[in-house]
C-alpha positions as CSV (number, residue, x, y, z in Angstrom):
1,M,35.0,-15.2,41.8
2,T,38.3,-14.3,40.0
3,W,41.5,-12.7,41.1
4,S,43.8,-10.6,38.9
5,L,46.9,-8.4,39.2
6,A,47.1,-5.0,37.5
7,F,49.5,-2.0,37.5
8,E,48.5,1.6,37.8
9,P,51.9,3.6,37.6
10,L,52.1,6.7,39.8
11,I,54.5,8.3,37.3
12,P,54.6,8.3,33.5
13,L,55.7,5.1,31.9
14,W,58.9,6.6,30.5
15,A,59.9,7.8,34.0
16,L,59.1,4.4,35.5
17,L,61.3,2.7,32.9
18,A,64.1,5.2,33.6
19,A,63.7,4.4,37.4
20,G,63.9,0.7,36.7
21,I,67.1,1.1,34.6
22,A,68.7,3.3,37.2
23,A,67.9,0.7,39.9
24,L,69.4,-2.0,37.8
25,V,72.6,0.0,37.3
26,L,72.9,0.6,41.0
27,A,72.2,-3.0,42.0
28,L,74.4,-4.9,39.5
29,P,77.9,-3.8,40.6
30,G,77.1,-4.7,44.2
31,L,75.8,-8.1,43.2
32,A,78.7,-8.7,40.8
33,Y,81.3,-8.0,43.5
34,R,79.3,-9.6,46.3
35,L,79.4,-6.6,48.4
36,R,78.0,-6.7,51.9
37,G,74.3,-5.8,51.9
38,A,74.1,-5.9,48.1
39,P,71.1,-8.3,48.1
40,L,69.2,-6.1,50.5
41,R,70.1,-3.0,48.6
42,S,68.7,-4.6,45.4
43,L,65.5,-5.7,47.1
44,A,65.0,-2.1,48.4
45,L,65.4,-0.7,44.9
46,V,63.1,-3.3,43.5
47,A,60.5,-2.4,46.1
48,L,60.9,1.2,45.3
49,V,60.3,0.7,41.6
50,L,57.3,-1.6,42.4
51,A,55.9,1.1,44.6
52,L,56.1,3.6,41.7
53,A,54.4,1.0,39.4
54,N,51.6,0.7,42.0
55,P,50.5,-3.0,41.6
56,V,46.8,-3.6,42.4
57,V,45.1,-6.8,43.2
58,E,41.5,-7.1,41.8
59,R,38.8,-9.5,42.9
60,E,35.8,-9.8,40.6
61,E,32.5,-11.3,41.6
62,R,30.5,-12.7,38.6
63,E,27.1,-14.3,38.1
64,R,26.7,-17.1,35.6
65,L,24.2,-16.3,32.9
66,T,21.8,-18.6,31.2
67,N,22.1,-19.7,27.6
68,V,19.2,-18.4,25.5
69,A,17.5,-20.8,23.1
70,S,14.8,-19.3,20.9
71,I,12.0,-20.9,19.0
72,V,10.5,-19.0,16.1
73,V,7.0,-20.1,15.2
74,D,5.8,-19.3,11.7
75,R,2.2,-18.1,12.0
76,S,1.8,-17.0,8.3
77,E,-1.2,-17.9,6.2
78,S,0.5,-20.8,4.4
79,Q,1.0,-22.5,7.7
80,S,-2.8,-23.1,7.8
81,L,-2.6,-25.3,4.7
82,D,-2.6,-29.1,4.6
83,G,-2.6,-29.7,8.4
84,R,0.5,-27.6,9.0
85,G,-1.1,-25.8,11.9
86,E,-1.5,-29.0,13.8
87,Q,2.0,-30.1,13.0
88,T,3.3,-26.7,14.2
89,E,1.6,-27.0,17.6
90,A,2.7,-30.6,18.1
91,T,6.3,-29.7,17.2
92,L,6.3,-26.7,19.4
93,K,5.1,-28.7,22.4
94,A,7.7,-31.4,21.9
95,L,10.5,-28.9,21.4
96,K,9.6,-26.9,24.6
97,E,9.6,-30.1,26.6
98,R,13.1,-31.1,25.4
99,L,14.6,-27.6,25.9
100,S,13.0,-27.2,29.4
101,A,14.8,-30.3,30.5
102,L,18.2,-28.8,29.9
103,D,20.1,-27.0,32.7
104,N,21.0,-23.3,32.4
105,V,18.9,-22.8,29.3
106,E,16.5,-19.9,29.0
107,L,13.7,-20.5,26.4
108,R,12.1,-17.8,24.3
109,V,9.1,-18.6,22.0
110,I,8.6,-16.0,19.3
111,D,5.5,-15.9,17.1
112,A,6.4,-14.5,13.7
113,G,5.1,-14.2,10.2
114,E,1.5,-13.4,11.2
115,R,0.3,-11.3,8.4
116,R,-1.1,-7.9,8.9
117,V,-2.6,-6.2,5.8
118,A,-0.4,-3.1,6.3
119,D,2.8,-5.1,6.5
120,S,5.2,-5.6,3.7
121,D,4.7,-8.5,1.4
122,G,6.0,-12.0,2.3
123,T,6.8,-14.0,5.4
124,A,9.3,-12.2,7.6
125,L,10.7,-14.4,10.4
126,F,14.2,-13.1,10.9
127,S,13.2,-9.4,11.3
128,T,10.8,-10.4,14.1
129,L,13.5,-12.6,15.7
130,T,16.2,-9.9,15.8
131,Q,13.6,-7.5,17.2
132,A,12.6,-10.0,20.0
133,L,16.2,-10.7,20.9
134,G,17.3,-7.1,20.9
135,D,18.1,-7.3,24.7
136,V,20.2,-10.5,24.4
137,P,23.9,-10.2,23.6
138,P,25.2,-12.6,21.0
139,E,27.5,-14.4,23.4
140,R,24.4,-15.7,25.3
141,L,22.7,-17.1,22.2
142,A,22.8,-20.9,22.2
143,G,20.8,-21.6,19.1
144,T,17.6,-20.8,17.2
145,F,14.9,-23.2,16.1
146,F,12.5,-22.3,13.2
147,I,9.1,-24.1,13.0
148,T,8.0,-23.2,9.5
149,D,7.0,-24.6,6.1
150,G,10.2,-23.2,4.7
151,Q,8.7,-20.3,2.8
152,V,10.6,-17.5,4.4
153,H,11.2,-14.3,2.5
154,D,13.7,-12.3,4.7
155,I,16.5,-14.8,5.0
156,P,19.9,-12.9,5.5
157,A,23.0,-13.9,3.5
158,D,24.9,-14.3,6.8
159,A,23.9,-14.8,10.4
160,D,26.5,-12.4,11.6
161,T,24.9,-9.5,9.7
162,I,21.9,-9.6,12.0
163,G,23.8,-10.4,15.2
164,L,22.9,-14.1,15.6
165,S,25.2,-16.7,17.1
166,G,24.8,-20.4,17.7
167,P,23.3,-22.9,15.2
168,I,20.2,-22.2,13.2
169,H,17.9,-25.3,13.0
170,G,14.8,-25.7,10.9
171,L,11.8,-28.0,11.7
172,I,9.8,-28.1,8.4
173,T,6.1,-28.7,8.4
174,G,4.1,-30.0,5.5
175,H,4.9,-32.9,3.3
176,E,7.0,-33.8,0.4
177,N,5.5,-34.2,-3.1
178,E,2.7,-31.8,-2.4
179,R,0.7,-30.7,-5.5
180,D,-0.3,-27.2,-6.3
181,I,-1.3,-25.3,-9.5
182,R,-1.0,-21.6,-9.8
183,V,-1.2,-18.7,-12.3
184,V,2.0,-16.7,-12.8
185,L,1.9,-13.3,-14.4
186,E,5.2,-12.9,-16.2
187,S,4.6,-9.4,-17.6
188,A,1.6,-7.1,-17.2
189,P,0.8,-3.4,-17.8
190,R,-0.1,-1.1,-15.0
191,F,-1.6,1.6,-17.2
192,G,-3.7,1.4,-20.4
193,I,-5.6,3.7,-22.7
194,V,-9.4,3.4,-22.3
195,D,-11.1,1.3,-25.1
196,E,-7.7,-0.1,-26.2
197,T,-6.2,-3.5,-25.6
198,Q,-3.1,-4.6,-23.7
199,T,-1.2,-7.9,-23.7
200,V,-0.5,-9.9,-20.5
201,R,1.9,-12.8,-20.6
202,L,1.2,-15.6,-18.1
203,R,2.1,-19.1,-17.3
204,I,0.3,-22.0,-15.5
205,E,2.4,-24.1,-13.2
206,D,1.6,-27.5,-11.9
207,T,4.1,-29.2,-9.6
208,R,3.2,-32.6,-10.8
209,A,2.8,-31.8,-14.5
210,P,4.6,-34.2,-16.8
211,A,7.7,-32.9,-18.7
212,G,8.0,-32.7,-22.4
213,A,6.1,-30.5,-24.9
214,G,3.9,-33.4,-26.1
215,L,2.9,-34.3,-22.6
216,R,1.7,-30.9,-21.4
217,P,-2.0,-30.9,-20.4
218,E,-4.2,-27.9,-21.0
219,M,-6.3,-26.1,-18.4
220,P,-9.2,-23.8,-18.8
221,L,-8.5,-20.2,-17.8
222,T,-11.3,-17.7,-17.1
223,V,-10.6,-14.0,-17.4
224,S,-12.8,-11.5,-15.5
225,R,-12.9,-7.8,-15.4
226,D,-14.4,-6.1,-12.3
227,G,-16.0,-9.4,-11.4
228,E,-17.6,-10.1,-14.8
229,I,-16.3,-12.9,-17.0
230,I,-15.1,-11.5,-20.3
231,D,-13.2,-14.5,-21.9
232,T,-12.2,-18.1,-21.5
233,Y,-9.0,-19.7,-22.8
234,S,-7.4,-23.2,-22.8
235,I,-3.8,-22.8,-21.7
236,P,-1.1,-25.5,-21.8
237,V,0.7,-26.0,-18.5
238,G,4.2,-24.6,-18.2
239,V,4.1,-22.5,-21.4
240,S,4.3,-18.7,-21.5
241,V,1.3,-17.5,-23.4
242,P,-0.1,-14.0,-24.3
243,V,-3.6,-13.0,-23.2
244,T,-5.3,-9.9,-24.6
245,I,-7.3,-7.7,-22.2
246,E,-9.4,-4.5,-23.0
247,I,-9.3,-1.5,-20.7
248,A,-13.0,-0.7,-20.4
249,H,-13.1,2.5,-18.4
250,G,-11.1,5.2,-16.7
251,G,-9.8,4.5,-13.2
252,L,-9.0,1.1,-11.8
253,N,-9.8,-2.0,-13.9
254,L,-9.4,-5.1,-11.9
255,F,-8.7,-8.3,-13.9
256,Q,-8.8,-11.9,-12.6
257,F,-7.1,-14.8,-14.3
258,Q,-8.6,-17.9,-12.7
259,L,-8.1,-21.6,-12.9
260,A,-10.8,-24.1,-11.7
261,P,-9.6,-26.1,-8.6
262,I,-8.4,-29.7,-9.1
263,P,-8.6,-32.6,-6.6
264,G,-5.7,-32.9,-4.2
265,E,-4.2,-29.5,-4.7
266,L,-2.6,-27.7,-1.8
267,T,-4.6,-24.5,-2.0
268,E,-7.1,-22.7,-4.3
269,I,-6.0,-19.2,-3.4
270,N,-3.2,-19.0,-5.9
271,N,-5.4,-20.4,-8.7
272,T,-6.3,-16.8,-9.3
273,A,-3.9,-14.0,-10.3
274,L,-5.0,-10.4,-10.0
275,L,-4.0,-7.5,-12.1
276,Q,-5.0,-3.9,-11.5
277,V,-4.7,-1.6,-14.5
278,E,-5.3,2.1,-14.3
279,G,-7.4,3.2,-17.3
280,I,-6.2,6.5,-18.7
281,R,-8.3,8.4,-21.2
282,E,-6.7,10.0,-24.1
283,N,-7.2,13.8,-24.2
284,L,-10.9,14.5,-23.9
285,R,-12.2,16.2,-27.0
286,V,-14.7,19.0,-26.3
287,L,-16.6,21.0,-28.9
288,L,-17.6,24.5,-27.6
289,I,-20.0,26.5,-29.8
290,S,-20.8,30.1,-28.7
291,G,-24.0,31.4,-30.4
292,K,-22.7,35.0,-30.2
293,P,-19.9,37.0,-28.5
294,H,-20.9,37.9,-24.9
295,A,-19.2,38.9,-21.6
296,G,-19.0,35.3,-20.3
297,E,-17.9,33.6,-23.5
298,R,-14.3,33.2,-22.3
299,T,-15.3,31.6,-19.0
300,W,-15.9,28.2,-20.5
301,R,-12.9,28.6,-22.9
302,N,-10.5,29.5,-20.1
303,L,-11.7,26.7,-17.9
304,L,-11.4,24.1,-20.6
305,K,-8.0,25.4,-21.9
306,S,-6.6,25.2,-18.4
307,D,-7.1,21.5,-18.3
308,A,-4.2,19.7,-19.9
309,S,-6.3,16.6,-20.5
310,V,-8.8,18.5,-22.7
311,D,-8.5,19.1,-26.5
312,L,-10.8,22.1,-27.1
313,V,-12.4,23.0,-30.5
314,H,-14.2,26.4,-30.1
315,F,-16.4,28.1,-32.6
316,T,-18.2,31.5,-32.2
317,I,-20.9,32.3,-34.6
318,L,-20.0,35.8,-35.8
319,R,-21.9,35.9,-39.1
320,P,-25.3,34.2,-39.0
321,P,-27.1,33.6,-42.3
322,E,-29.4,36.6,-41.9
323,K,-26.3,38.9,-42.0
324,Q,-25.2,37.6,-45.4
325,D,-24.5,40.5,-47.8
326,G,-23.3,38.6,-50.8
327,T,-19.6,38.9,-50.0
328,P,-17.7,36.0,-51.6
329,I,-16.4,33.4,-49.2
330,N,-12.8,33.7,-50.4
331,E,-12.9,37.4,-49.4
332,L,-14.0,36.9,-45.9
333,S,-11.5,36.8,-43.0
334,L,-13.8,34.5,-41.0
335,I,-13.5,30.8,-40.9
336,A,-16.6,29.0,-42.3
337,F,-18.4,26.9,-39.7
338,P,-17.7,23.2,-40.8
339,T,-21.2,22.0,-39.8
340,R,-21.3,18.9,-42.0
341,E,-17.8,17.7,-40.7
342,L,-18.6,18.4,-37.1
343,F,-22.2,17.2,-36.8
344,S,-22.3,14.5,-39.3
345,E,-19.0,13.0,-40.1
346,R,-17.0,13.4,-36.8
347,I,-19.6,14.0,-34.1
348,D,-18.8,10.7,-32.4
349,E,-15.2,11.8,-31.9
350,F,-16.2,14.4,-29.3
351,D,-16.7,13.5,-25.6
352,L,-18.6,16.6,-24.8
353,I,-20.5,19.3,-26.8
354,I,-21.2,22.6,-25.2
355,F,-23.8,25.1,-26.6
356,D,-23.1,28.5,-25.0
357,R,-26.0,30.9,-25.6
358,Y,-26.8,29.2,-28.8
359,E,-30.1,29.8,-30.7
360,R,-31.5,28.5,-33.9
361,L,-29.6,30.8,-36.2
362,G,-30.1,28.8,-39.4
363,V,-26.5,27.6,-39.2
364,L,-27.5,24.0,-38.1
365,S,-30.2,22.3,-40.0
366,H,-32.8,19.9,-38.5
367,V,-30.7,17.0,-39.7
368,Y,-27.8,18.0,-37.5
369,F,-30.1,18.5,-34.5
370,Y,-31.3,14.9,-35.0
371,N,-27.7,13.8,-35.2
372,I,-27.0,15.5,-31.9
373,A,-30.0,13.8,-30.3
374,E,-28.8,10.4,-31.6
375,Y,-25.2,11.2,-30.4
376,V,-26.6,11.6,-26.9
377,A,-28.7,8.5,-27.1
378,R,-25.5,6.5,-28.1
379,G,-23.6,7.8,-25.0
380,G,-22.5,11.3,-25.8
381,A,-22.8,14.4,-23.6
382,V,-24.2,17.8,-24.3
383,M,-24.2,20.9,-22.1
384,F,-26.6,23.8,-22.7
385,A,-25.6,27.1,-21.1
386,A,-28.8,29.0,-21.9
387,G,-29.2,32.7,-22.4
388,P,-32.3,34.8,-23.2
389,G,-32.5,33.1,-26.6
390,Y,-33.7,29.9,-24.9
391,S,-37.1,31.6,-24.3
392,S,-37.3,33.3,-27.7
393,S,-38.9,32.0,-30.9
394,D,-35.4,30.7,-31.9
395,S,-35.2,28.5,-28.9
396,L,-33.4,25.2,-29.2
397,F,-36.4,23.6,-27.6
398,D,-38.3,24.3,-30.8
399,S,-36.0,21.9,-32.7
400,P,-35.5,18.1,-32.7
401,L,-33.5,18.6,-29.5
402,S,-36.8,19.0,-27.6
403,S,-36.9,15.2,-27.2
404,I,-33.8,15.2,-25.1
405,L,-34.0,18.6,-23.3
406,P,-35.3,18.3,-19.7
407,A,-37.2,21.6,-19.5
408,E,-39.5,23.7,-21.7
409,P,-39.2,27.5,-21.6
410,T,-42.2,29.5,-20.5
411,G,-41.2,32.5,-22.5
412,T,-40.2,34.5,-19.5
413,V,-36.7,35.7,-18.6
414,L,-36.4,37.0,-15.0
415,E,-34.0,40.0,-14.9
416,Q,-33.5,40.4,-11.1
417,P,-30.7,39.7,-8.6
418,F,-30.7,36.3,-6.9
419,H,-28.4,33.9,-5.1
420,A,-27.9,30.5,-6.8
421,R,-28.7,27.9,-4.2
422,V,-28.0,24.2,-4.0
423,S,-31.3,22.2,-3.8
424,D,-32.0,19.4,-1.4
425,V,-31.1,16.9,-4.2
426,G,-28.1,19.0,-5.0
427,K,-26.8,18.6,-1.5
428,R,-26.5,14.9,-2.1
429,H,-25.4,15.1,-5.8
430,P,-21.6,14.7,-6.3
431,V,-21.5,17.7,-8.7
432,T,-22.8,20.2,-6.1
433,R,-22.2,18.3,-2.8
434,A,-20.1,20.3,-0.3
435,L,-19.7,23.1,-2.9
436,P,-17.7,25.9,-1.1
437,G,-19.9,28.5,0.3
438,A,-23.2,26.6,-0.1
439,D,-23.5,25.8,3.6
440,Q,-24.3,29.5,4.5
441,E,-27.4,31.5,4.1
442,P,-27.3,33.4,1.8
443,P,-24.6,31.4,0.1
444,D,-21.1,32.8,0.3
445,W,-20.9,33.8,-3.4
446,S,-22.0,36.6,-5.6
447,R,-25.5,37.2,-7.0
448,W,-26.6,36.5,-10.6
449,F,-29.1,38.7,-12.5
450,R,-30.8,36.6,-15.2
451,L,-32.8,33.4,-15.0
452,V,-34.7,31.7,-17.8
453,D,-38.0,30.4,-16.5
454,V,-38.9,26.8,-17.5
455,T,-41.2,24.0,-16.7
456,P,-39.9,20.3,-16.6
457,S,-40.7,18.5,-19.8
458,R,-39.5,15.0,-18.9
459,F,-41.0,13.1,-16.0
460,D,-39.3,9.7,-16.4
461,G,-37.1,10.1,-13.2
462,T,-33.9,10.7,-15.2
463,T,-33.8,14.5,-14.4
464,N,-32.5,16.2,-11.2
465,T,-32.6,19.9,-10.4
466,I,-29.4,20.4,-8.4
467,M,-29.4,24.2,-8.2
468,T,-32.2,26.7,-8.0
469,G,-32.6,30.5,-8.5
470,T,-35.4,33.0,-7.9
471,D,-38.3,31.4,-5.9
472,E,-36.6,28.0,-6.2
473,R,-37.0,27.9,-9.9
474,P,-34.7,25.5,-11.7
475,L,-31.2,26.9,-12.4
476,L,-29.1,23.8,-13.1
477,M,-30.7,20.6,-14.3
478,L,-28.9,17.3,-15.0
479,S,-30.6,14.6,-17.1
480,R,-29.9,11.3,-18.8
481,Y,-31.2,10.3,-22.2
482,G,-30.4,6.8,-23.6
483,E,-26.8,6.1,-22.8
484,G,-25.9,9.8,-22.7
485,R,-26.1,12.8,-20.4
486,L,-27.3,16.4,-20.6
487,A,-26.9,19.5,-18.5
488,L,-29.0,22.6,-18.7
489,M,-27.8,25.8,-17.1
490,L,-30.6,28.3,-17.2
491,S,-28.5,31.4,-16.7
492,D,-25.6,32.9,-18.6
493,H,-24.2,34.7,-15.6
494,A,-21.7,32.1,-14.3
495,W,-19.0,34.5,-15.6
496,L,-19.8,36.9,-12.7
497,W,-18.2,34.3,-10.3
498,A,-15.1,34.0,-12.6
499,R,-14.7,37.8,-12.7
500,G,-14.8,38.1,-8.9
501,F,-18.0,40.2,-8.8
502,E,-19.1,40.6,-5.1
503,G,-16.3,38.2,-4.2
504,G,-17.0,35.8,-7.0
505,G,-17.9,32.1,-6.4
506,P,-16.8,28.5,-6.9
507,H,-17.1,28.5,-10.7
508,V,-14.1,26.3,-11.3
509,Q,-15.3,23.6,-8.9
510,L,-18.9,23.7,-10.3
511,L,-18.1,23.8,-14.0
512,R,-15.3,21.3,-13.8
513,R,-17.4,18.8,-11.8
514,L,-20.2,19.4,-14.2
515,G,-18.0,18.7,-17.2
516,H,-16.6,15.5,-15.7
517,W,-20.0,14.3,-14.7
518,L,-21.2,14.7,-18.3
519,M,-18.2,12.7,-19.4
520,K,-19.0,9.9,-16.9
521,E,-16.2,10.3,-14.4
522,P,-16.7,7.3,-12.0
523,D,-16.2,9.4,-8.9
524,L,-19.1,11.6,-9.8
525,E,-21.7,8.9,-10.3
526,E,-24.9,9.5,-8.3
527,E,-25.4,5.9,-7.3
528,R,-22.1,4.2,-6.5
529,L,-20.6,1.6,-4.1
530,T,-16.9,1.8,-3.5
531,A,-14.5,0.0,-1.1
532,T,-10.9,0.9,-0.4
533,A,-8.2,-0.7,1.8
534,E,-6.5,1.6,4.4
535,D,-4.1,0.4,7.1
536,G,-5.8,-2.9,7.9
537,R,-9.3,-1.6,7.4
538,L,-11.9,-1.8,4.7
539,V,-13.6,1.6,4.1
540,I,-16.9,1.0,2.3
541,Q,-18.8,4.0,0.9
542,R,-22.3,4.2,-0.6
543,Q,-23.0,7.3,-2.7
544,T,-26.7,7.9,-3.4
545,L,-29.3,10.6,-4.1
546,E,-31.9,8.6,-2.2
547,D,-33.2,9.9,1.1
548,L,-32.3,6.7,3.1
549,V,-32.9,6.1,6.8
550,E,-30.6,4.2,9.2
551,T,-32.8,1.1,9.0
552,S,-32.9,0.9,5.2
553,P,-32.0,-2.6,3.9
554,D,-29.9,-0.8,1.3
555,L,-27.4,0.1,4.0
556,T,-26.6,-3.5,5.0
557,I,-23.5,-4.5,3.2
558,Q,-22.3,-8.1,2.6
559,I,-18.6,-8.7,2.6
560,E,-17.1,-11.9,1.1
561,T,-13.5,-12.5,2.3
562,P,-10.8,-14.2,0.3
563,R,-11.4,-17.4,2.3
564,G,-15.1,-17.5,1.1
565,E,-16.5,-16.4,4.4
566,T,-19.4,-13.8,4.5
567,R,-20.0,-11.1,7.0
568,T,-22.2,-8.0,7.1
569,T,-21.7,-4.4,8.2
570,N,-24.1,-1.4,8.3
571,L,-23.4,2.0,6.8
572,T,-23.9,5.2,8.7
573,L,-24.5,8.7,7.3
574,Q,-21.3,10.7,7.0
575,E,-22.6,13.7,5.0
576,P,-25.5,14.3,2.7
577,G,-25.4,11.6,0.0
578,I,-22.5,9.7,1.6
579,W,-23.0,6.6,3.8
580,Q,-19.9,4.9,5.1
581,S,-18.6,2.0,7.2
582,T,-15.1,1.1,8.3
583,T,-14.4,-2.6,9.2
584,P,-11.1,-4.3,10.1
585,V,-9.8,-7.0,7.8
586,E,-7.1,-9.6,8.5
587,D,-6.6,-11.6,5.3
588,L,-4.8,-10.6,2.2
589,G,-6.6,-11.0,-1.0
590,L,-9.7,-10.1,-3.0
591,Y,-12.8,-8.9,-1.1
592,R,-16.3,-8.8,-2.7
593,V,-18.6,-6.1,-1.4
594,S,-22.3,-5.9,-2.2
595,D,-25.4,-4.0,-1.1
596,G,-27.7,-6.5,-2.8
597,T,-27.9,-4.4,-6.0
598,R,-24.4,-3.1,-6.6
599,E,-21.2,-4.9,-6.2
600,T,-17.6,-3.9,-6.1
601,L,-14.2,-5.6,-5.6
602,V,-11.2,-4.5,-3.6
603,Q,-7.8,-6.0,-3.3
604,V,-6.3,-5.9,0.2
605,G,-2.5,-6.0,0.1
606,P,-0.4,-6.8,-3.0
607,D,-2.1,-8.2,-6.1
608,N,-0.4,-11.6,-5.8
609,P,1.0,-12.1,-2.3
610,R,4.4,-13.8,-2.1
611,E,2.9,-15.9,0.7
612,Y,0.9,-17.8,-2.0
613,R,3.0,-17.5,-5.1
614,D,4.7,-20.7,-4.0
615,A,3.0,-22.4,-1.1
616,L,4.8,-25.7,-1.3
617,S,6.6,-26.9,1.8
618,T,10.3,-26.9,1.2
619,T,13.7,-27.2,3.0
620,Q,15.7,-25.3,0.4
621,P,15.5,-21.6,1.4
622,L,16.9,-22.1,5.0
623,T,19.5,-24.8,4.2
624,P,22.4,-22.6,3.2
625,L,22.2,-20.3,6.2
626,S,21.6,-23.3,8.6
627,A,24.6,-25.2,7.2
628,S,26.9,-22.2,7.6
629,T,26.1,-22.1,11.4
630,G,26.3,-25.9,11.9
631,G,22.6,-26.4,12.2
632,A,20.3,-28.9,10.6
633,I,17.0,-28.8,8.5
634,V,14.6,-31.7,9.0
635,R,11.0,-32.4,8.2
636,V,8.8,-33.2,11.2
637,A,6.7,-35.6,9.1
638,A,8.3,-37.5,6.3
639,S,5.0,-38.1,4.5
640,E,1.3,-37.6,4.9
641,G,-0.1,-39.5,7.9
642,D,3.3,-39.9,9.6
643,A,3.5,-39.0,13.3
644,I,5.5,-35.9,14.3
645,S,9.2,-36.7,14.9
646,V,11.3,-34.0,16.7
647,P,15.1,-34.7,17.0
648,R,16.8,-34.9,20.4
649,I,18.3,-31.7,21.7
650,L,21.8,-31.9,23.1
651,P,24.0,-29.3,24.8
652,V,27.4,-28.9,23.1
653,R,30.5,-27.2,24.4
654,S,32.7,-24.9,22.3
655,G,34.4,-26.7,19.4
656,G,32.0,-29.6,19.1
657,A,29.6,-30.5,16.2
658,L,26.3,-28.8,16.5
659,S,24.1,-31.3,14.8
660,G,24.1,-34.9,13.7
661,G,21.9,-37.9,12.9
662,G,18.7,-37.6,14.9
663,W,19.9,-34.7,17.1
664,M,20.3,-31.0,17.2
665,G,22.7,-29.1,19.4
666,L,22.8,-26.0,21.5
667,Q,26.1,-24.2,21.8
668,M,26.6,-23.7,25.6
669,N,28.4,-20.6,26.4
670,D,30.2,-19.5,29.7
671,A,28.8,-16.0,29.7
672,T,28.8,-14.2,33.1
673,R,27.6,-10.9,34.5
674,L,29.9,-8.7,36.7
675,I,28.2,-8.1,40.1
676,G,31.0,-6.3,41.9
677,I,34.8,-5.7,42.0
678,D,37.3,-5.2,44.9
679,R,40.7,-3.5,44.5
680,L,43.7,-3.6,46.8
681,P,46.8,-1.5,46.0
682,L,49.8,-3.5,47.4
683,F,52.2,-0.6,48.0
684,A,49.6,2.0,49.0
685,G,49.2,3.3,52.6
686,L,51.0,1.9,55.7
687,L,51.7,-1.6,54.2
688,G,53.8,-0.2,51.4
689,L,55.6,2.3,53.7
690,A,56.3,-0.5,56.3
691,L,57.8,-2.7,53.6
692,L,60.1,0.0,52.2
693,L,61.2,1.1,55.7
694,G,61.8,-2.5,56.7
695,L,64.0,-3.1,53.7
696,L,66.0,0.1,54.2
697,S,66.5,-0.6,57.9
698,A,67.7,-4.1,57.1
699,M,70.1,-2.8,54.4
700,W,71.6,-0.2,56.8
701,Y,71.8,-2.8,59.6
702,R,73.6,-5.3,57.4
703,E,76.0,-2.8,55.9
704,G,76.7,-1.2,59.4
705,R,78.0,-4.4,61.0
């Protein structure tokens, strides 16, 4: 309880000062000449001025508040190394016992640094601390104790910037002279051109490696791409060296640079450095050959020209050999078809060749058709958009291409309206799966009016009919031959969708997916296992054409965690051709996912987490901040095998040292909380009136005698 005197003037301050001066002028002559009643007159004037000043007596009732001491416990992954977890628990127990024995101290234990895969990279202790102490004013903070290995990544430059008061003490787990080797990526690309090489600069660090160029040992380094070993190097420790890697495919290329573990090292996790490089294809080169001008010729051209990643070379045969009339070549306005250059010298430069209503016109010899077949076998892609000529005597099937074509014409061309439909296999195939309008009957797109009748010619399991026409006859067939791919469209009426006939159809989606499947876009592979990390979850997806059932062993997925643990999960059907599972993950690092046949890798969190870039126990990061607050940083175990030693905790009043040899201090504050307040105006009401009347009466009485 405290008392205080305050003034709350009834008139403005300038008027109160004027009244005081006037009272002084009136009182001084009487006091100077010692006139009768002058002292009483002066007292009455003083009382009047005081009444105008309105003095108020206040009584405050306050409650004493506790001093808050906080313990921040580092629960990050590096705290599980080298017995640090046991040291942490023993230190926490001893510290709680010491703090609980102090009077007027409130203890708060804060678990921090526990990594969640969606969190930012690194061990964040101070952000968790300030959030947990958001309801505590700084004047109540007596001190903070950190139980950590010292690897903290959000240390502020000044304690005042985050509203902390009192000393900051550190109790460091782990041991001195720990040994650890790790791979450090100094510079690495994030993007690369497919089939070209990139250079990565890296360095191997060993905390106990001898100094001096002649004393540096060498360590074997294994380089893997997407889980497969591609090279091995012998790298000197502590020296920056270049390593060449090749970007094998479009999309994500995951590289691992791995050291073999050595005896006595702190952890093997940072023996591997990860690098994710996005493979970018140079502009895809497409050769489009139109056998003759027709209404749908520009459909393919417009689609391919609208794709900025495609370099298109387009030829239309306007003057086949049978139309030769002896006109000299130098007098023709047409460009001669460079058959030898395209189909012999430079055929391998093209990613896709499209034959649009092409027939055997005598332009391409059998040698060139053989070259095209060999081009496909080596990994090339060919699309045949067939017209009526596919069933004629000039059919491409009656050429060396018959060995790669998936269907033989019957000689019949059906000229009647029909709706193109996605087949049962097509509903699972990535080219036609979920094609807009396909889920209705009839499909929500326009009709076509021509279909070339064929019979399958290859029965090796490499061909799929993904769209059908009249009476479920094949309309769109996809096939593999050797390392390459083929597509056979048995109608030349896709342009009706592009022109908007009867509302049109999804020609852009269909033809673009078809082209990218032919050029081996990974997302359009029929059989594929993928895994992605999303907000603390692992989303595993199996893409297949097989008609699997829920109990199929192919749907049981094995997951290998970064710690080497293995667990399983089962996939469930999400949509035709897509089986999926979502499972929570806790650890940062590389996960290996397998269905027994296929395997994929996925990195959860950053490529090389800060938590393991330097896992050594250290006192250095916290020392500057602790010293600025008067705190101390000590190791709880001096060396391996030593018992835990926690300093004494002493309360310290303001102005005293906050740490010393063998002890850590808490700054004890006299913080209070206001409960209530009483106010008594001295000259208000009857008391002030009685005092003034009494003084006036005494003045008149004295002067009247």
